[in-house]
N, C-alpha and C positions, 0 to 999 in steps of 0.2 A: 402655414401649411401643416398638417401631419403627414408623416407616411404612411399611413392608411388611405388617403387620397391621392397620391401617387400610385399606390399600388392598385388602387381601383381604377385610376384612370389607365394605368398599362394593361388590367386585365377584362375591361369592359371590351377592347379590339375583339380578342378575342382569350379563350380557356387556354391553359398550361401547367403542367408541372412548376413547382417550386423553384427547380432547377432552371427552368426555362425561361422563367418570369425574370429570373434573376441576370440572367445575359439577357433577354430583352429590356429591362432596364438600362444595362448599363449601355446601350445602343439606341433610346430613347429617351425616357423621364429623365435617367438618370444624369443625361447631361444638364441637368437643370436642378436635381432634387438628387443629394446624392445619399447612398445608404449602402450599408455593409450586405453580404449576403446573410448572416445572421441576423441583420435588425428584418430582413424582409421575410426569414421564414418564421421568426416571431409573432412577428405582424400577421403574416398569415393566419398563425395558430387565433388570435386577437379578431381576425375579420370573423373567422369561423363562429368562434362562440357568439360574436355578435350577431348571425346571420347575415353578413354581408356578403358573405361567400359562401361556396361550396366546395366540399370535394368529392370526388369517386377516384376506387382504390382502383388502378389498370393492372391486373397481374402481367409478371413479365417473366420469363422463362430463363430460369439461371441469375435472376438477378432478384435484388428488391422490388418491390411491390413500388408505381407508381403513383403519386396522386395528384391528381389534375383537380387544377381551380377553376371556377368560374363565378363570375357576378352573378350575386341572386337580385330576384327582383327591388328586394327592400334594398341592397348595396347600391342598384342601380338610383334607386329615387333620393337615396343618402346625397352619393356623388351628385345628381342633379339640384338636390336643393344647396349641396357646397357651393356650385359652381355660381348658383344663384345669388348668393351672398357676396355683398361687397368684401374687399379686403384690403388693406393697406400696404402700398408700397414697403418691400422690403429693407430696412437698414443695411449701408453698407457694415461689414465688420472683414476687412482686409488688411493681414503683417505690412504689405507691402506699404500700402499708406501712412501707418504708423512712423516706418523706419523712415519714408521721405519726409514727414513732418518734423522729423528730427533728426534728418541726415548731416545736419550743421555738424553733429559734434564728432562723427568720424572722416577718414578721410574720403574725398572723393569717389577714390575706383571701389570702395566698396559699395556704393549704392550704384556706380554703373556694373558693376559684376553681377548684384541682383536685378536691374532691370534687363540685363541680358540674358540670364536665367528665367525671367517672365516675359521676356517677347519671346524666347526660344518655346518655351509651351503653349503661349497664345497661337504663335505663329500654327504650331501642329493643329493645336484645336479647328482653327480656321479653317486648316486642309482638309481635317476632316468632315466638317460642317459641307464645305463646299464639294468633296467627294459625295456627299450624302443627296447634294441639292441635283450634283451630275447624274448620279443615279438613277431617280424617283422622281426629278423634279426639273428636266430639260427645259420642259417649255411651259410652264406654269399657268402662264395666261390662254394661252393655244389649248392643252390641255383641259380637255372636263376632268378635274378632279373629284373624285368621290368625299362626299364631307369628309370622314374620318381623315384622308391622304390630305386636303385644303386645310386644317385645321393642324393638322400637323406640319405643314409647310411654311403654316404662320409662326410657329415654336421653332424652327429651322432658321426661317430670316432674321429671328431677335437672335440669334445666335452668332451667327455671321454678321449682322450690324453689330453687335456687341464685341466681338473678336476684333472686327476692325475700326471701332471708334480707339479700344483699347490700345491697338497696337497704335496709330494717329498720335495717341495722348503720350505711349512709354516716348515714340519718337522725339517728339516735343520735349519730354522732361531731361531726356538724353542730351539732345542739344543744349538745354539751360545751363544743366551739370556741366560738360563740357568748357561750354561757354565761362565759366566761374573758374575753371581747372585754370587755363588758360590766362585769366588775365592777373 
């Protein structure tokens, strides 16, 4: 997936400034497609050149003008075509898995410390996802979710499932590594 598609997906929900888009990106699409604010601003220019988005200048007293970006009909058509195209599952590229694969060449405490570091990060991310679920989707089966919300909830479910699975795997690995230390 190109960053362009992630930006179009974030903007299709509502028009916003580049700054607000970068902040929104961090709290939505950014959970599964990361990009720096500089990358987002660069891509906005490209998307505007392709006429997939448009911008309008908003005058602000005592501050620089704000540019408000919105998806054009052409941009939405491109996003629809892209969504309709099949995509291949993404290959895993994970430094931790490479370290675990060759972990037998270092003291086991090094691997355990790395696993604990990752475990804390995944617990934090799972906590964030659970907070989002509580805030926006308390009873998704009972509440009538509008279509955008329903599809956003589906991506949140994937994040919760991923983090839960990752933590279960991490606990299993730590247990197995500890068994080798004791023997």
